[in-house]
N, CA, C, O and CB atoms as a CASP TS submission, in Angstrom:
PFRMAT TS
TARGET T0000
AUTHOR 0000-0000-0000
METHOD Language model
MODEL 1
PARENT N/A
ATOM      1  N   MET     1       7.226  24.752  28.556  1.00  0.00           N
ATOM      2  CA  MET     1       6.266  25.390  27.699  1.00  0.00           C
ATOM      3  C   MET     1       5.256  26.109  28.577  1.00  0.00           C
ATOM      4  O   MET     1       4.840  25.593  29.615  1.00  0.00           O
ATOM      5  CB  MET     1       5.581  24.367  26.765  1.00  0.00           C
ATOM      6  N   THR     2       4.870  27.291  28.159  1.00  0.00           N
ATOM      7  CA  THR     2       3.875  28.064  28.890  1.00  0.00           C
ATOM      8  C   THR     2       2.490  27.557  28.542  1.00  0.00           C
ATOM      9  O   THR     2       2.203  27.234  27.389  1.00  0.00           O
ATOM     10  CB  THR     2       4.000  29.568  28.574  1.00  0.00           C
ATOM     11  N   GLN     3       1.641  27.491  29.543  1.00  0.00           N
ATOM     12  CA  GLN     3       0.272  27.026  29.341  1.00  0.00           C
ATOM     13  C   GLN     3      -0.678  28.191  29.521  1.00  0.00           C
ATOM     14  O   GLN     3      -0.536  28.973  30.461  1.00  0.00           O
ATOM     15  CB  GLN     3      -0.081  25.878  30.316  1.00  0.00           C
ATOM     16  N   VAL     4      -1.656  28.313  28.616  1.00  0.00           N
ATOM     17  CA  VAL     4      -2.672  29.353  28.696  1.00  0.00           C
ATOM     18  C   VAL     4      -4.023  28.680  28.884  1.00  0.00           C
ATOM     19  O   VAL     4      -4.376  27.763  28.142  1.00  0.00           O
ATOM     20  CB  VAL     4      -2.664  30.259  27.420  1.00  0.00           C
ATOM     21  N   ILE     5      -4.771  29.132  29.869  1.00  0.00           N
ATOM     22  CA  ILE     5      -6.115  28.610  30.103  1.00  0.00           C
ATOM     23  C   ILE     5      -7.093  29.542  29.392  1.00  0.00           C
ATOM     24  O   ILE     5      -7.117  30.743  29.660  1.00  0.00           O
ATOM     25  CB  ILE     5      -6.438  28.499  31.648  1.00  0.00           C
ATOM     26  N   VAL     6      -7.899  28.989  28.486  1.00  0.00           N
ATOM     27  CA  VAL     6      -8.833  29.816  27.724  1.00  0.00           C
ATOM     28  C   VAL     6     -10.179  29.894  28.435  1.00  0.00           C
ATOM     29  O   VAL     6     -10.589  28.968  29.134  1.00  0.00           O
ATOM     30  CB  VAL     6      -9.012  29.261  26.300  1.00  0.00           C
ATOM     31  N   ASP     7     -10.855  31.028  28.235  1.00  0.00           N
ATOM     32  CA  ASP     7     -12.183  31.186  28.827  1.00  0.00           C
ATOM     33  C   ASP     7     -13.225  30.494  27.945  1.00  0.00           C
ATOM     34  O   ASP     7     -12.898  29.995  26.868  1.00  0.00           O
ATOM     35  CB  ASP     7     -12.531  32.690  29.008  1.00  0.00           C
ATOM     36  N   ALA     8     -14.463  30.467  28.400  1.00  0.00           N
ATOM     37  CA  ALA     8     -15.530  29.751  27.699  1.00  0.00           C
ATOM     38  C   ALA     8     -15.759  30.310  26.289  1.00  0.00           C
ATOM     39  O   ALA     8     -16.028  29.555  25.354  1.00  0.00           O
ATOM     40  CB  ALA     8     -16.828  29.826  28.507  1.00  0.00           C
ATOM     41  N   GLU     9     -15.653  31.620  26.143  1.00  0.00           N
ATOM     42  CA  GLU     9     -15.868  32.232  24.828  1.00  0.00           C
ATOM     43  C   GLU     9     -14.812  31.773  23.824  1.00  0.00           C
ATOM     44  O   GLU     9     -15.148  31.402  22.700  1.00  0.00           O
ATOM     45  CB  GLU     9     -15.850  33.762  24.942  1.00  0.00           C
ATOM     46  N   MET    10     -13.545  31.793  24.220  1.00  0.00           N
ATOM     47  CA  MET    10     -12.467  31.352  23.326  1.00  0.00           C
ATOM     48  C   MET    10     -12.578  29.853  23.064  1.00  0.00           C
ATOM     49  O   MET    10     -12.347  29.396  21.944  1.00  0.00           O
ATOM     50  CB  MET    10     -11.082  31.690  23.931  1.00  0.00           C
ATOM     51  N   LEU    11     -12.928  29.095  24.088  1.00  0.00           N
ATOM     52  CA  LEU    11     -13.086  27.660  23.911  1.00  0.00           C
ATOM     53  C   LEU    11     -14.142  27.347  22.854  1.00  0.00           C
ATOM     54  O   LEU    11     -13.961  26.433  22.049  1.00  0.00           O
ATOM     55  CB  LEU    11     -13.456  27.002  25.237  1.00  0.00           C
ATOM     56  N   SER    12     -15.225  28.087  22.851  1.00  0.00           N
ATOM     57  CA  SER    12     -16.278  27.850  21.861  1.00  0.00           C
ATOM     58  C   SER    12     -15.780  28.191  20.453  1.00  0.00           C
ATOM     59  O   SER    12     -16.205  27.564  19.483  1.00  0.00           O
ATOM     60  CB  SER    12     -17.535  28.681  22.199  1.00  0.00           C
ATOM     61  N   LYS    13     -14.893  29.167  20.332  1.00  0.00           N
ATOM     62  CA  LYS    13     -14.329  29.528  19.025  1.00  0.00           C
ATOM     63  C   LYS    13     -13.336  28.471  18.529  1.00  0.00           C
ATOM     64  O   LYS    13     -13.224  28.239  17.325  1.00  0.00           O
ATOM     65  CB  LYS    13     -13.638  30.898  19.107  1.00  0.00           C
ATOM     66  N   LEU    14     -12.624  27.839  19.448  1.00  0.00           N
ATOM     67  CA  LEU    14     -11.605  26.864  19.072  1.00  0.00           C
ATOM     68  C   LEU    14     -12.162  25.453  18.903  1.00  0.00           C
ATOM     69  O   LEU    14     -11.545  24.622  18.238  1.00  0.00           O
ATOM     70  CB  LEU    14     -10.511  26.851  20.104  1.00  0.00           C
ATOM     71  N   SER    15     -13.306  25.178  19.490  1.00  0.00           N
ATOM     72  CA  SER    15     -13.876  23.834  19.442  1.00  0.00           C
ATOM     73  C   SER    15     -14.340  23.491  18.036  1.00  0.00           C
ATOM     74  O   SER    15     -14.941  24.314  17.346  1.00  0.00           O
ATOM     75  CB  SER    15     -15.040  23.710  20.424  1.00  0.00           C
ATOM     76  N   GLY    16     -14.054  22.272  17.626  1.00  0.00           N
ATOM     77  CA  GLY    16     -14.523  21.783  16.341  1.00  0.00           C
ATOM     78  C   GLY    16     -13.748  22.274  15.140  1.00  0.00           C
ATOM     79  O   GLY    16     -14.218  22.143  14.010  1.00  0.00           O
ATOM     80  N   LEU    17     -12.580  22.834  15.352  1.00  0.00           N
ATOM     81  CA  LEU    17     -11.787  23.295  14.210  1.00  0.00           C
ATOM     82  C   LEU    17     -11.371  22.119  13.337  1.00  0.00           C
ATOM     83  O   LEU    17     -11.001  21.060  13.845  1.00  0.00           O
ATOM     84  CB  LEU    17     -10.544  24.067  14.688  1.00  0.00           C
ATOM     85  N   ALA    18     -11.432  22.308  12.031  1.00  0.00           N
ATOM     86  CA  ALA    18     -11.036  21.253  11.100  1.00  0.00           C
ATOM     87  C   ALA    18      -9.706  21.567  10.435  1.00  0.00           C
ATOM     88  O   ALA    18      -9.253  20.821   9.567  1.00  0.00           O
ATOM     89  CB  ALA    18     -12.110  21.054  10.041  1.00  0.00           C
ATOM     90  N   GLU    19      -9.074  22.674  10.840  1.00  0.00           N
ATOM     91  CA  GLU    19      -7.792  23.065  10.261  1.00  0.00           C
ATOM     92  C   GLU    19      -7.039  23.958  11.245  1.00  0.00           C
ATOM     93  O   GLU    19      -7.643  24.514  12.162  1.00  0.00           O
ATOM     94  CB  GLU    19      -7.995  23.792   8.905  1.00  0.00           C
ATOM     95  N   PRO    20      -5.729  24.099  11.060  1.00  0.00           N
ATOM     96  CA  PRO    20      -4.959  24.993  11.924  1.00  0.00           C
ATOM     97  C   PRO    20      -5.426  26.441  11.740  1.00  0.00           C
ATOM     98  O   PRO    20      -6.026  26.777  10.719  1.00  0.00           O
ATOM     99  CB  PRO    20      -3.444  24.870  11.620  1.00  0.00           C
ATOM    100  N   LEU    21      -5.154  27.282  12.716  1.00  0.00           N
ATOM    101  CA  LEU    21      -5.484  28.697  12.587  1.00  0.00           C
ATOM    102  C   LEU    21      -4.311  29.542  13.049  1.00  0.00           C
ATOM    103  O   LEU    21      -3.405  29.065  13.732  1.00  0.00           O
ATOM    104  CB  LEU    21      -6.750  29.043  13.394  1.00  0.00           C
ATOM    105  N   VAL    22      -4.351  30.811  12.657  1.00  0.00           N
ATOM    106  CA  VAL    22      -3.311  31.768  13.007  1.00  0.00           C
ATOM    107  C   VAL    22      -3.923  32.809  13.927  1.00  0.00           C
ATOM    108  O   VAL    22      -4.974  33.368  13.614  1.00  0.00           O
ATOM    109  CB  VAL    22      -2.690  32.430  11.737  1.00  0.00           C
ATOM    110  N   PHE    23      -3.280  33.078  15.059  1.00  0.00           N
ATOM    111  CA  PHE    23      -3.707  34.137  15.965  1.00  0.00           C
ATOM    112  C   PHE    23      -3.021  35.431  15.537  1.00  0.00           C
ATOM    113  O   PHE    23      -1.802  35.460  15.370  1.00  0.00           O
ATOM    114  CB  PHE    23      -3.371  33.783  17.456  1.00  0.00           C
ATOM    115  N   CYS    24      -3.803  36.512  15.358  1.00  0.00           N
ATOM    116  CA  CYS    24      -3.261  37.812  14.976  1.00  0.00           C
ATOM    117  C   CYS    24      -3.762  38.871  15.955  1.00  0.00           C
ATOM    118  O   CYS    24      -4.813  38.712  16.576  1.00  0.00           O
ATOM    119  CB  CYS    24      -3.661  38.176  13.516  1.00  0.00           C
ATOM    120  N   ASP    25      -2.991  39.957  16.082  1.00  0.00           N
ATOM    121  CA  ASP    25      -3.468  41.074  16.887  1.00  0.00           C
ATOM    122  C   ASP    25      -4.390  41.942  16.020  1.00  0.00           C
ATOM    123  O   ASP    25      -4.657  41.600  14.868  1.00  0.00           O
ATOM    124  CB  ASP    25      -2.269  41.912  17.453  1.00  0.00           C
ATOM    125  N   GLN    26      -4.873  43.059  16.567  1.00  0.00           N
ATOM    126  CA  GLN    26      -5.833  43.890  15.852  1.00  0.00           C
ATOM    127  C   GLN    26      -5.228  44.580  14.623  1.00  0.00           C
ATOM    128  O   GLN    26      -5.961  45.061  13.758  1.00  0.00           O
ATOM    129  CB  GLN    26      -6.398  44.929  16.790  1.00  0.00           C
ATOM    130  N   GLN    27      -3.905  44.628  14.546  1.00  0.00           N
ATOM    131  CA  GLN    27      -3.245  45.200  13.374  1.00  0.00           C
ATOM    132  C   GLN    27      -2.918  44.131  12.325  1.00  0.00           C
ATOM    133  O   GLN    27      -2.353  44.448  11.279  1.00  0.00           O
ATOM    134  CB  GLN    27      -1.967  45.921  13.796  1.00  0.00           C
ATOM    135  N   GLY    28      -3.262  42.893  12.591  1.00  0.00           N
ATOM    136  CA  GLY    28      -3.026  41.813  11.646  1.00  0.00           C
ATOM    137  C   GLY    28      -1.671  41.146  11.783  1.00  0.00           C
ATOM    138  O   GLY    28      -1.327  40.287  10.972  1.00  0.00           O
ATOM    139  N   ARG    29      -0.889  41.522  12.795  1.00  0.00           N
ATOM    140  CA  ARG    29       0.416  40.892  13.014  1.00  0.00           C
ATOM    141  C   ARG    29       0.226  39.509  13.629  1.00  0.00           C
ATOM    142  O   ARG    29      -0.557  39.326  14.561  1.00  0.00           O
ATOM    143  CB  ARG    29       1.308  41.774  13.928  1.00  0.00           C
ATOM    144  N   VAL    30       0.954  38.550  13.091  1.00  0.00           N
ATOM    145  CA  VAL    30       0.838  37.172  13.562  1.00  0.00           C
ATOM    146  C   VAL    30       1.433  37.046  14.960  1.00  0.00           C
ATOM    147  O   VAL    30       2.568  37.451  15.212  1.00  0.00           O
ATOM    148  CB  VAL    30       1.539  36.201  12.588  1.00  0.00           C
ATOM    149  N   LEU    31       0.644  36.478  15.851  1.00  0.00           N
ATOM    150  CA  LEU    31       1.090  36.223  17.217  1.00  0.00           C
ATOM    151  C   LEU    31       1.526  34.776  17.397  1.00  0.00           C
ATOM    152  O   LEU    31       2.449  34.488  18.159  1.00  0.00           O
ATOM    153  CB  LEU    31      -0.016  36.561  18.206  1.00  0.00           C
ATOM    154  N   GLY    32       0.859  33.870  16.694  1.00  0.00           N
ATOM    155  CA  GLY    32       1.185  32.460  16.833  1.00  0.00           C
ATOM    156  C   GLY    32       0.211  31.600  16.056  1.00  0.00           C
ATOM    157  O   GLY    32      -0.690  32.097  15.380  1.00  0.00           O
ATOM    158  N   HIS    33       0.413  30.307  16.170  1.00  0.00           N
ATOM    159  CA  HIS    33      -0.389  29.345  15.434  1.00  0.00           C
ATOM    160  C   HIS    33      -0.996  28.341  16.405  1.00  0.00           C
ATOM    161  O   HIS    33      -0.425  28.043  17.454  1.00  0.00           O
ATOM    162  CB  HIS    33       0.458  28.626  14.363  1.00  0.00           C
ATOM    163  N   PHE    34      -2.149  27.834  16.040  1.00  0.00           N
ATOM    164  CA  PHE    34      -2.826  26.838  16.855  1.00  0.00           C
ATOM    165  C   PHE    34      -3.204  25.673  15.958  1.00  0.00           C
ATOM    166  O   PHE    34      -3.851  25.856  14.926  1.00  0.00           O
ATOM    167  CB  PHE    34      -4.079  27.435  17.563  1.00  0.00           C
ATOM    168  N   VAL    35      -2.797  24.468  16.358  1.00  0.00           N
ATOM    169  CA  VAL    35      -3.166  23.250  15.641  1.00  0.00           C
ATOM    170  C   VAL    35      -3.928  22.365  16.624  1.00  0.00           C
ATOM    171  O   VAL    35      -3.368  21.926  17.628  1.00  0.00           O
ATOM    172  CB  VAL    35      -1.896  22.506  15.053  1.00  0.00           C
ATOM    173  N   PRO    36      -5.202  22.103  16.337  1.00  0.00           N
ATOM    174  CA  PRO    36      -5.970  21.241  17.243  1.00  0.00           C
ATOM    175  C   PRO    36      -5.295  19.885  17.406  1.00  0.00           C
ATOM    176  O   PRO    36      -4.724  19.357  16.453  1.00  0.00           O
ATOM    177  CB  PRO    36      -7.403  21.055  16.724  1.00  0.00           C
ATOM    178  N   ASP    37      -5.357  19.321  18.607  1.00  0.00           N
ATOM    179  CA  ASP    37      -4.712  18.033  18.881  1.00  0.00           C
ATOM    180  C   ASP    37      -5.148  16.929  17.940  1.00  0.00           C
ATOM    181  O   ASP    37      -4.335  16.081  17.572  1.00  0.00           O
ATOM    182  CB  ASP    37      -4.992  17.614  20.288  1.00  0.00           C
ATOM    183  N   ASP    38      -6.413  16.917  17.542  1.00  0.00           N
ATOM    184  CA  ASP    38      -6.870  15.835  16.676  1.00  0.00           C
ATOM    185  C   ASP    38      -6.366  15.976  15.242  1.00  0.00           C
ATOM    186  O   ASP    38      -6.570  15.071  14.433  1.00  0.00           O
ATOM    187  CB  ASP    38      -8.377  15.781  16.679  1.00  0.00           C
ATOM    188  N   LEU    39      -5.709  17.097  14.906  1.00  0.00           N
ATOM    189  CA  LEU    39      -5.117  17.260  13.574  1.00  0.00           C
ATOM    190  C   LEU    39      -3.629  16.955  13.561  1.00  0.00           C
ATOM    191  O   LEU    39      -3.028  16.822  12.494  1.00  0.00           O
ATOM    192  CB  LEU    39      -5.347  18.669  13.071  1.00  0.00           C
ATOM    193  N   LYS    40      -3.031  16.843  14.742  1.00  0.00           N
ATOM    194  CA  LYS    40      -1.601  16.566  14.814  1.00  0.00           C
ATOM    195  C   LYS    40      -1.342  15.127  14.385  1.00  0.00           C
ATOM    196  O   LYS    40      -2.147  14.239  14.664  1.00  0.00           O
ATOM    197  CB  LYS    40      -1.058  16.817  16.245  1.00  0.00           C
ATOM    198  N   PRO    41      -0.220  14.893  13.706  1.00  0.00           N
ATOM    199  CA  PRO    41       0.063  13.527  13.262  1.00  0.00           C
ATOM    200  C   PRO    41       0.190  12.575  14.448  1.00  0.00           C
ATOM    201  O   PRO    41       0.682  12.957  15.510  1.00  0.00           O
ATOM    202  CB  PRO    41       1.344  13.494  12.424  1.00  0.00           C
ATOM    203  N   GLY    42      -0.249  11.356  14.264  1.00  0.00           N
ATOM    204  CA  GLY    42      -0.211  10.366  15.329  1.00  0.00           C
ATOM    205  C   GLY    42       1.086   9.575  15.336  1.00  0.00           C
ATOM    206  O   GLY    42       1.102   8.404  15.718  1.00  0.00           O
ATOM    207  N   ILE    43       2.165  10.206  14.917  1.00  0.00           N
ATOM    208  CA  ILE    43       3.453   9.519  14.846  1.00  0.00           C
ATOM    209  C   ILE    43       4.504  10.401  15.514  1.00  0.00           C
ATOM    210  O   ILE    43       4.526  11.615  15.310  1.00  0.00           O
ATOM    211  CB  ILE    43       3.847   9.195  13.362  1.00  0.00           C
ATOM    212  N   SER    44       5.354   9.797  16.294  1.00  0.00           N
ATOM    213  CA  SER    44       6.370  10.558  17.020  1.00  0.00           C
ATOM    214  C   SER    44       7.579  10.849  16.123  1.00  0.00           C
ATOM    215  O   SER    44       7.770  10.207  15.090  1.00  0.00           O
ATOM    216  CB  SER    44       6.814   9.791  18.282  1.00  0.00           C
ATOM    217  N   MET    45       8.376  11.812  16.531  1.00  0.00           N
ATOM    218  CA  MET    45       9.603  12.145  15.791  1.00  0.00           C
ATOM    219  C   MET    45      10.550  10.948  15.783  1.00  0.00           C
ATOM    220  O   MET    45      11.238  10.703  14.792  1.00  0.00           O
ATOM    221  CB  MET    45      10.306  13.384  16.413  1.00  0.00           C
ATOM    222  N   GLU    46      10.585  10.211  16.878  1.00  0.00           N
ATOM    223  CA  GLU    46      11.447   9.027  16.942  1.00  0.00           C
ATOM    224  C   GLU    46      11.025   7.992  15.903  1.00  0.00           C
ATOM    225  O   GLU    46      11.867   7.391  15.236  1.00  0.00           O
ATOM    226  CB  GLU    46      11.410   8.408  18.352  1.00  0.00           C
ATOM    227  N   GLU    47       9.722   7.791  15.773  1.00  0.00           N
ATOM    228  CA  GLU    47       9.211   6.857  14.770  1.00  0.00           C
ATOM    229  C   GLU    47       9.578   7.320  13.358  1.00  0.00           C
ATOM    230  O   GLU    47       9.960   6.506  12.518  1.00  0.00           O
ATOM    231  CB  GLU    47       7.683   6.712  14.901  1.00  0.00           C
ATOM    232  N   LEU    48       9.463   8.623  13.099  1.00  0.00           N
ATOM    233  CA  LEU    48       9.842   9.157  11.785  1.00  0.00           C
ATOM    234  C   LEU    48      11.330   8.942  11.516  1.00  0.00           C
ATOM    235  O   LEU    48      11.715   8.595  10.400  1.00  0.00           O
ATOM    236  CB  LEU    48       9.500  10.656  11.695  1.00  0.00           C
ATOM    237  N   ARG    49      12.166   9.148  12.533  1.00  0.00           N
ATOM    238  CA  ARG    49      13.614   8.920  12.378  1.00  0.00           C
ATOM    239  C   ARG    49      13.904   7.457  12.050  1.00  0.00           C
ATOM    240  O   ARG    49      14.718   7.154  11.178  1.00  0.00           O
ATOM    241  CB  ARG    49      14.368   9.330  13.665  1.00  0.00           C
ATOM    242  N   GLN    50      13.230   6.558  12.758  1.00  0.00           N
ATOM    243  CA  GLN    50      13.434   5.134  12.507  1.00  0.00           C
ATOM    244  C   GLN    50      12.995   4.751  11.107  1.00  0.00           C
ATOM    245  O   GLN    50      13.679   3.989  10.425  1.00  0.00           O
ATOM    246  CB  GLN    50      12.683   4.300  13.532  1.00  0.00           C
ATOM    247  N   ARG    51      11.870   5.270  10.680  1.00  0.00           N
ATOM    248  CA  ARG    51      11.387   4.963   9.338  1.00  0.00           C
ATOM    249  C   ARG    51      12.331   5.499   8.263  1.00  0.00           C
ATOM    250  O   ARG    51      12.609   4.814   7.279  1.00  0.00           O
ATOM    251  CB  ARG    51       9.991   5.539   9.139  1.00  0.00           C
ATOM    252  N   SER    52      12.820   6.720   8.451  1.00  0.00           N
ATOM    253  CA  SER    52      13.714   7.287   7.432  1.00  0.00           C
ATOM    254  C   SER    52      15.049   6.548   7.405  1.00  0.00           C
ATOM    255  O   SER    52      15.685   6.466   6.355  1.00  0.00           O
ATOM    256  CB  SER    52      13.947   8.787   7.692  1.00  0.00           C
ATOM    257  N   ALA    53      15.478   6.014   8.533  1.00  0.00           N
ATOM    258  CA  ALA    53      16.751   5.285   8.581  1.00  0.00           C
ATOM    259  C   ALA    53      16.662   3.951   7.858  1.00  0.00           C
ATOM    260  O   ALA    53      17.668   3.451   7.355  1.00  0.00           O
ATOM    261  CB  ALA    53      17.177   5.058  10.028  1.00  0.00           C
ATOM    262  N   THR    54      15.474   3.373   7.800  1.00  0.00           N
ATOM    263  CA  THR    54      15.316   2.063   7.169  1.00  0.00           C
ATOM    264  C   THR    54      14.652   2.150   5.796  1.00  0.00           C
ATOM    265  O   THR    54      14.434   1.123   5.153  1.00  0.00           O
ATOM    266  CB  THR    54      14.504   1.154   8.066  1.00  0.00           C
ATOM    267  N   PHE    55      14.329   3.360   5.338  1.00  0.00           N
ATOM    268  CA  PHE    55      13.663   3.530   4.040  1.00  0.00           C
ATOM    269  C   PHE    55      14.596   3.118   2.912  1.00  0.00           C
ATOM    270  O   PHE    55      15.760   3.516   2.884  1.00  0.00           O
ATOM    271  CB  PHE    55      13.203   4.992   3.845  1.00  0.00           C
ATOM    272  N   GLN    56      14.086   2.329   1.993  1.00  0.00           N
ATOM    273  CA  GLN    56      14.895   1.857   0.880  1.00  0.00           C
ATOM    274  C   GLN    56      14.228   2.252  -0.434  1.00  0.00           C
ATOM    275  O   GLN    56      13.780   1.392  -1.193  1.00  0.00           O
ATOM    276  CB  GLN    56      15.097   0.324   0.956  1.00  0.00           C
ATOM    277  N   GLY    57      14.165   3.538  -0.696  1.00  0.00           N
ATOM    278  CA  GLY    57      13.554   4.041  -1.917  1.00  0.00           C
ATOM    279  C   GLY    57      14.555   4.112  -3.047  1.00  0.00           C
ATOM    280  O   GLY    57      15.688   3.645  -2.930  1.00  0.00           O
ATOM    281  N   LYS    58      14.113   4.712  -4.158  1.00  0.00           N
ATOM    282  CA  LYS    58      14.969   4.889  -5.326  1.00  0.00           C
ATOM    283  C   LYS    58      15.520   6.301  -5.322  1.00  0.00           C
ATOM    284  O   LYS    58      14.877   7.214  -4.803  1.00  0.00           O
ATOM    285  CB  LYS    58      14.195   4.603  -6.640  1.00  0.00           C
ATOM    286  N   PRO    59      16.703   6.497  -5.892  1.00  0.00           N
ATOM    287  CA  PRO    59      17.262   7.844  -5.984  1.00  0.00           C
ATOM    288  C   PRO    59      16.360   8.746  -6.836  1.00  0.00           C
ATOM    289  O   PRO    59      15.732   8.281  -7.787  1.00  0.00           O
ATOM    290  CB  PRO    59      18.689   7.796  -6.577  1.00  0.00           C
ATOM    291  N   LEU    60      16.301  10.003  -6.497  1.00  0.00           N
ATOM    292  CA  LEU    60      15.487  10.960  -7.232  1.00  0.00           C
ATOM    293  C   LEU    60      15.869  10.998  -8.704  1.00  0.00           C
ATOM    294  O   LEU    60      15.002  11.134  -9.567  1.00  0.00           O
ATOM    295  CB  LEU    60      15.622  12.346  -6.622  1.00  0.00           C
ATOM    296  N   SER    61      17.157  10.878  -8.996  1.00  0.00           N
ATOM    297  CA  SER    61      17.611  10.919 -10.393  1.00  0.00           C
ATOM    298  C   SER    61      16.986   9.783 -11.203  1.00  0.00           C
ATOM    299  O   SER    61      16.639   9.979 -12.367  1.00  0.00           O
ATOM    300  CB  SER    61      19.150  10.835 -10.464  1.00  0.00           C
ATOM    301  N   ASP    62      16.839   8.605 -10.608  1.00  0.00           N
ATOM    302  CA  ASP    62      16.202   7.480 -11.297  1.00  0.00           C
ATOM    303  C   ASP    62      14.731   7.769 -11.579  1.00  0.00           C
ATOM    304  O   ASP    62      14.231   7.486 -12.668  1.00  0.00           O
ATOM    305  CB  ASP    62      16.335   6.199 -10.466  1.00  0.00           C
ATOM    306  N   LEU    63      14.049   8.330 -10.594  1.00  0.00           N
ATOM    307  CA  LEU    63      12.635   8.640 -10.767  1.00  0.00           C
ATOM    308  C   LEU    63      12.430   9.710 -11.831  1.00  0.00           C
ATOM    309  O   LEU    63      11.528   9.603 -12.661  1.00  0.00           O
ATOM    310  CB  LEU    63      12.027   9.093  -9.445  1.00  0.00           C
ATOM    311  N   LEU    64      13.271  10.744 -11.804  1.00  0.00           N
ATOM    312  CA  LEU    64      13.151  11.813 -12.793  1.00  0.00           C
ATOM    313  C   LEU    64      13.450  11.297 -14.190  1.00  0.00           C
ATOM    314  O   LEU    64      12.771  11.666 -15.147  1.00  0.00           O
ATOM    315  CB  LEU    64      14.088  12.968 -12.450  1.00  0.00           C
ATOM    316  N   SER    65      14.449  10.457 -14.312  1.00  0.00           N
ATOM    317  CA  SER    65      14.797   9.880 -15.613  1.00  0.00           C
ATOM    318  C   SER    65      13.626   9.065 -16.171  1.00  0.00           C
ATOM    319  O   SER    65      13.294   9.161 -17.352  1.00  0.00           O
ATOM    320  CB  SER    65      16.058   8.992 -15.490  1.00  0.00           C
ATOM    321  N   LYS    66      13.022   8.282 -15.318  1.00  0.00           N
ATOM    322  CA  LYS    66      11.871   7.472 -15.737  1.00  0.00           C
ATOM    323  C   LYS    66      10.710   8.367 -16.134  1.00  0.00           C
ATOM    324  O   LYS    66      10.026   8.088 -17.119  1.00  0.00           O
ATOM    325  CB  LYS    66      11.439   6.511 -14.611  1.00  0.00           C
ATOM    326  N   TRP    67      10.476   9.432 -15.390  1.00  0.00           N
ATOM    327  CA  TRP    67       9.389  10.359 -15.658  1.00  0.00           C
ATOM    328  C   TRP    67       9.616  11.079 -16.990  1.00  0.00           C
ATOM    329  O   TRP    67       8.680  11.258 -17.769  1.00  0.00           O
ATOM    330  CB  TRP    67       9.257  11.375 -14.512  1.00  0.00           C
ATOM    331  N   GLU    68      10.860  11.491 -17.248  1.00  0.00           N
ATOM    332  CA  GLU    68      11.176  12.191 -18.491  1.00  0.00           C
ATOM    333  C   GLU    68      10.971  11.294 -19.704  1.00  0.00           C
ATOM    334  O   GLU    68      10.635  11.780 -20.785  1.00  0.00           O
ATOM    335  CB  GLU    68      12.611  12.703 -18.459  1.00  0.00           C
ATOM    336  N   LYS    69      11.171   9.989 -19.536  1.00  0.00           N
ATOM    337  CA  LYS    69      10.973   9.033 -20.633  1.00  0.00           C
ATOM    338  C   LYS    69       9.493   8.713 -20.826  1.00  0.00           C
ATOM    339  O   LYS    69       9.124   8.052 -21.797  1.00  0.00           O
ATOM    340  CB  LYS    69      11.758   7.739 -20.365  1.00  0.00           C
ATOM    341  N   GLY    70       8.650   9.173 -19.919  1.00  0.00           N
ATOM    342  CA  GLY    70       7.220   8.942 -20.042  1.00  0.00           C
ATOM    343  C   GLY    70       6.771   7.577 -19.574  1.00  0.00           C
ATOM    344  O   GLY    70       5.675   7.130 -19.912  1.00  0.00           O
ATOM    345  N   ALA    71       7.598   6.921 -18.808  1.00  0.00           N
ATOM    346  CA  ALA    71       7.244   5.573 -18.340  1.00  0.00           C
ATOM    347  C   ALA    71       6.479   5.612 -17.063  1.00  0.00           C
ATOM    348  O   ALA    71       6.106   4.564 -16.535  1.00  0.00           O
ATOM    349  CB  ALA    71       8.470   4.731 -18.155  1.00  0.00           C
TER
END
């Protein structure tokens, strides 16, 4: 992955963000996205895989059927 070192001016713009942002050029074309580290989920992809492998939920058809009956 390429690393970019930001100057003090850009750092002040990025500090304290409470949501992801989109970088655009002067014509409005999207260049990329930035998600502050403190907004990234605190769970690894491996953990998500393990959780999904052991998840024992109900089939969607059962849930929809129950919802349609108003229960």
